[in-house]
C-alpha positions as a printed NumPy array, in Angstrom:
array([[ -79.395, -217.337,   28.502],
       [ -77.886, -213.944,   28.23 ],
       [ -80.184, -210.973,   28.218],
       [ -79.907, -208.67 ,   25.28 ],
       [ -79.08 , -205.121,   26.138],
       [ -81.388, -202.616,   24.563],
       [ -79.847, -199.292,   23.755],
       [ -81.116, -196.73 ,   26.221],
       [ -82.835, -193.836,   24.604],
       [ -81.647, -190.599,   26.113],
       [ -83.714, -187.549,   25.304],
       [ -81.948, -184.971,   23.242],
       [ -80.186, -182.505,   25.564],
       [ -81.419, -179.509,   23.575],
       [ -84.985, -180.789,   23.797],
       [ -84.643, -181.147,   27.587],
       [ -83.26 , -177.623,   27.914],
       [ -86.04 , -176.284,   25.71 ],
       [ -88.676, -178.041,   27.825],
       [ -87.125, -176.634,   31.   ],
       [ -87.262, -173.028,   29.767],
       [ -90.77 , -173.51 ,   28.397],
       [ -91.938, -174.7  ,   31.835],
       [ -90.142, -171.805,   33.526],
       [ -91.894, -169.338,   31.228],
       [ -95.275, -170.941,   32.   ],
       [ -94.625, -170.638,   35.751],
       [ -93.484, -167.008,   35.442],
       [ -96.769, -166.131,   33.741],
       [ -98.609, -167.402,   36.853],
       [ -96.867, -164.919,   39.173],
       [ -99.027, -162.141,   40.591],
       [ -96.799, -159.09 ,   40.86 ],
       [ -97.54 , -156.513,   43.582],
       [ -98.568, -152.981,   42.706],
       [ -95.825, -150.329,   42.832],
       [ -97.534, -148.612,   45.778],
       [ -97.504, -151.848,   47.781],
       [ -93.846, -152.465,   46.876],
       [ -92.897, -148.95 ,   48.021],
       [ -94.75 , -149.463,   51.318],
       [ -93.067, -152.829,   51.924],
       [ -89.657, -151.323,   51.145],
       [ -90.27 , -148.635,   53.754],
       [ -91.247, -151.239,   56.328],
       [ -88.079, -153.243,   55.644],
       [ -85.866, -150.147,   55.904],
       [ -87.536, -149.141,   59.18 ],
       [ -87.073, -152.663,   60.588],
       [ -83.387, -152.566,   59.602],
       [ -82.962, -149.202,   61.313],
       [ -84.641, -150.417,   64.518],
       [ -82.553, -153.607,   64.527],
       [ -79.387, -151.558,   63.978],
       [ -80.198, -149.24 ,   66.878],
       [ -80.96 , -152.203,   69.169],
       [ -77.716, -153.976,   68.225],
       [ -75.762, -150.731,   68.683],
       [ -77.326, -150.256,   72.131],
       [ -76.574, -153.809,   73.253],
       [ -73.02 , -153.594,   71.905],
       [ -72.36 , -150.266,   73.624],
       [ -73.836, -151.526,   76.9  ],
       [ -71.784, -154.705,   76.872],
       [ -68.642, -152.728,   75.995],
       [ -69.268, -150.424,   78.965],
       [ -69.984, -153.369,   81.276],
       [ -66.833, -155.161,   80.102],
       [ -64.817, -151.986,   80.796],
       [ -66.203, -151.827,   84.356],
       [ -65.355, -155.465,   84.993],
       [ -61.81 , -155.024,   83.661],
       [ -61.252, -151.903,   85.789],
       [ -62.485, -153.697,   88.913],
       [ -60.235, -156.689,   88.201],
       [ -57.196, -154.417,   87.823],
       [ -57.603, -152.77 ,   91.246]])
């Protein structure tokens, strides 16, 4: 006996997109946004961390460049 194929019911694409955006909107409403003062403080902390990291990387780079120059001068003599 051959099985009868039942037509598969695909949900309407527009209905699926609508459901997706409805769920996104529901999730966005659950977000607790930080106060502007807290955001400003966190931004300052991030900028300070970037500055410190930049200075450290600059120092390591300069030191290695100097060390490499010493090694190359010693190898040339």
